[in-house]
Residue, then its C-alpha position, 0 to 999 in steps of 0.5 A: x499499500x502506498x502512503x505518498x500523500x499525507x493525511x492532511x493532503x487527502x482531506x480537510x476533515x480532521x475526523x477523516x484524517x484520523x480514520x486515514x491514519x488508522x487505515x494506514x496503521x492497520x494496512x487497510x487500503x482506501x481510495x487514496x491508496x487506489x488512486x496512487x496506484x493509478x498514477x500517472x493516469x492516461x493522458x489520452x483519456x484525461x484529454x478525451x482523446x481515446x475511443x473504444x466505441x467499436x471493436x476496431x479500437x481502442x483508438x487514440x489521437x496524438x494531441x501534439x500533432x505528431x501521431x494519428x489525428x483521427x481514429x480508425x473510423x476517421x473520427x477527429x479529435x472534436x468528434x471523439x471528445x464530443x462523443x465522450x462528453x455526450x455519453x457522460x451526460x447520458x450516463x448522468x441523465x440515466x442515473x437521475x431519471x432512473x431514481x425518478x422512475x423508481x419514485x414514480x413506480x412507488x407512487x403508482x403502486x401506492x395509488x393502486x393499493x399494491x403496497x401499504x407501506x407508503x402514503x401521501x405525506x404532502x397533499x399540497x404538493x400533490x395538488x401543486x404538481x398535478x395543477x402544473x401538469x394540467x391534471x384535474x384536482x377539484x373534487x377528485x380522490x387524492x389516490x386518483x390524482x396520485x395515479x394520474x401524476x405517477x402515470x404522467x411521470x412514467x409517460x415523460x420517459x418515452x418518445x411522444x409528440x408533446x414535450x417532456x412535462x417535467x421540462x416544459x413546465x418547470x422553467x420560465x416562458x423565455x427559457x422555454x422559447x430559448x430551448x425550443x429555438x435551439x431544438x433542446x426541448x426533450x421528447x422523452x427522458x429515456x428517449x434522449x439517453x437512447x438517442x445519445x447512445x445511438x448517435x455516439x455509436x460507430x459510424x453515426x454522428x460525426x459532426x461535433x456541433x450536432x453531437x454537443x447540441x444533442x448532449x445539451x438536449x439530453x442534459x435538459x432531460x436530466x433536469x426533468x428527471x431531477x425535478x420529477x425525483x424531487x416532486x415525487x419524493x416530496x409527495x411521498x415523504x414530505x416537503x422538507x422543513x428546516x430541521x436541526x441536525x449534526x454532521x461528521x463521524x462523531x454522530x456515530x455512538x459506540x453504545x448504539x446499533x449504528x446503521x448507516x444509510x448510503x446511496x441516493x433514493x429515499x424509497x427504502x431509507x425513509x422507511x427504514x427511519x420510521x420503522x427504527x422509531x418502533x424498534x428502539x426497545x428491541x435494540x435495548x433488549x440486545x444491550x444497546x442504548x438504541x438504534x442510531x441511524x446516520x446518513x452518507x451521500x445523498x440518502x443522508x441528505x434525504x433523511x436529514x432534511x425530512x427527519x433530522x437524521x445526522x449525516x456521518x460523512x460523504x462521497x470520497x470518505x465513505x470508507x472512513x465510516x466503516x473504519x470507526x468499527x462502529x457501523x453495524x450495518x451499511x445499507x446501500x441502495x444505488x449510486x456513488x457506492x464504492x465497491x471497495x466498501x466490502x473490502x474495508x468492511x471485511x477488515x473491521x467486521x461491518x456488514x454491507x447490505x445491498x438492496x437493489x437488483x441493479x446495484x449488487x456488490x460481490x461479498x455483500x449481503x443482499x436483501x432484495x427490496x420491493x415496495x410490496x414487502x417494504x416493511x418486512x425487508x426494513x425489519x429484516x435489515x434492522x434485525x441484522x444490525x442488532x445481531x451484528x451489534x451483539x457480536x460487536x459488544x466489548x470490541x474497541x471502536x474508534x469514533x472521532x469526537x468531531x461533529x458540527x451543528x447543521x440546520x438543513x431542509x430549505x425546500x423552496x416551499x420553506x424558503x418562500x414561507x420564511x420570506x412571507x414572514x417578512x412580506x406576505x404579499x410578495x414573498x420574493x420581494x425581500x430577496x429581489x430588493x436585497x439583490x438590488x441594494x447589493x446586500x446579496x451580491x448574487x447567488x451561487x449553488x454548490x453541488x457535486x461530489x468530492x474527487x480524490x484528485x483534490x484535497x477533500x473539501x478544500x475547493x468547496x471551503x476556499x470558494x465558499x469563504x470568499x463568496x460569503x465574505x463578498x455577500x454572495x448567498x450560498x446554497x448547496x446540495x448533494x455532497x457539496x452540501x455535505x462538504x460545507x456542513x462538516x465544516x460548520x458552514x450550516x451552523x447559524x452560530x458561525x454567521x459572524x465569522x463567515x459572512x459579509x455584512x450585507x449577507x449577514x444582515x439578510x440572514x439575520x433579518x429572515x431568522x429573526x422574522x421567523x422567531x429563530x432568535x438569530x440568523x439562518x445559517x451561512x449556507x442554505x441546505x437544499x437537499x440531495x443531488x436531484x434537488x438541484x431542481x430546487x435551486x432551479x425552481x428558485x432561480x425560475x421563481x425570481x426570474x418570473x418575478x422580475x420578468x427576465x430570463x434566467x440567464x440574466x440573473x446574478x446566479x452561478x453554479x459550481x461543482x468545485x470537486x466534481x467526480x460523477x457523470x451525474x455532475x457532468x449532466x447537472x452542469x450541462x443542464x445548468x448551462x442550458x438554463x443560462x447559468x455560468x457553471x464552474x467546474x473545479x476538476x478538468x473535464x476530459x475535453x482539452x483534446x479538442x480546442x473547438x469543444x472546449x471553446x464551445x463549452x466555455x465561450x460559444x455556448x453563451x451565445x446560444x443559451x446564455x450559460x457556459x462553463x468556467x473550468x478552473x482548478x484553482x479555488x481562488x482564482x475560481x472564486x474571482x471568476x464566479x464573482x466576475x460572472x455575478x457582476x456581469x449579470x448585475x451590470x446587465x440588470x443595471x445593478x452595478 
């Protein structure tokens, strides 16, 4: 095992650093060790200049012009890079939309009476979504309305003559026109993914511009999938409201049965949370203080914002939760789960439980989850965790005494409700007035993952500190939110330290108006990665209030430590929505100057959005501020 990088260079999180050192002492390989073994990484792949889409390959293009300049089929560097980018967007779209489709099927089964484990937790949200989709609600039974919404959702996946509803109805009219004029309104979510796979096949699309436009249309389909996932989760599990919780490895408890819920879809995790509440006595009878549930990655965000369940860790540091020796069961659904968790678990005695037929891991225990047997499966999982705790009793654990206070769960509905305490007639007016006055210089959405190429959380922390001091309102989702919550950015007590005077005044005014006895937290937690849709919804609402398009607003997105193909598709739909979008790791596009220019410059002429690729968080923060100021100037606010 290599130890070329010190723990301090691997993560900014002191709890994670402790577990890294423990892993090194016990010779347990982690993601950082596996990264070292991959270095130096392939330069052709790094630049997007390799292709294995047919059996004549793999092909590679020499970026220095001395070797091959086309693949065997004749694909140029521009085409090769565009194809690779498109496939990444399609994969990200498939993941987010697969999440949404799962929720749609769950809602349909509930509405048809095929499962009694689920119910409508947010009737108002159901009615709002149905009305937006032009589904009749007056005088109708809720379950029939829910069935119609579920069927409308499922219909959005297939090619049809009408636009995808969760694309055409969730953005403002000006943006719909921009997308329509460019041919970027998707015909079906699954259809767009399928078409990308078709057009990037050997011998199909050989025009880089056409490929990139197809990729953007697929990215808009990803927006639809994300928005749908948020809508349906809110209906089934409740619209998030601000809740006080905690984050980091210190949320594990040595004396309790610790169950870590990891992945992305709340269909299982939400049920496990509610089931666990009735199983505390069983845990105590087994000698534990009780059941202690913690979240990892976006499943952690889902259960935190709806139930206040603490978040243990995120993304690249998921193995570190296991290294504590305190996790009795890690229950996973799908997405962002490293197969290596099984190897680490074997070293410390943790049981990894997979639950989805598309996400099995060799060496894990598999308990197949179905909505029809949801309660039975939830109890089976809890039984296993309790049994594992009994085997763990009297064994040493190593839990870092580190955790941060978190105030999470700011859905758009919760934000509007908080603002209505200031202006009941026009809730958005206080935000707009403070933007005009300069108290809010602009807004930045932090999203995405942690990347092992970056010191964990460093980019997020560095950029967020700069933006907050410059009076930028910071909202966060996914593991970007996880990074910031583990460093105190979601604790209202840190507003004085982190925020400039303008944004501090805004956060304090809203907090006091809502009888919180102090300000809102410096960074506003908006949910999981599909919940980037909430940030889009907020942007659209402000744009409609002002009567402008989204590309005119001083709003910027940042995936400061992106890793997943999901981050690529989210970034692409942010660009399609007209937002400057920062990426803090290099996209595999440098092999084509043309593609790089389209993404970072020419896209602005088409959609108003564009990518800012900057690996230096200090200069990236300056560029984000520059993009915000440009939009302010365009609105006459400089």
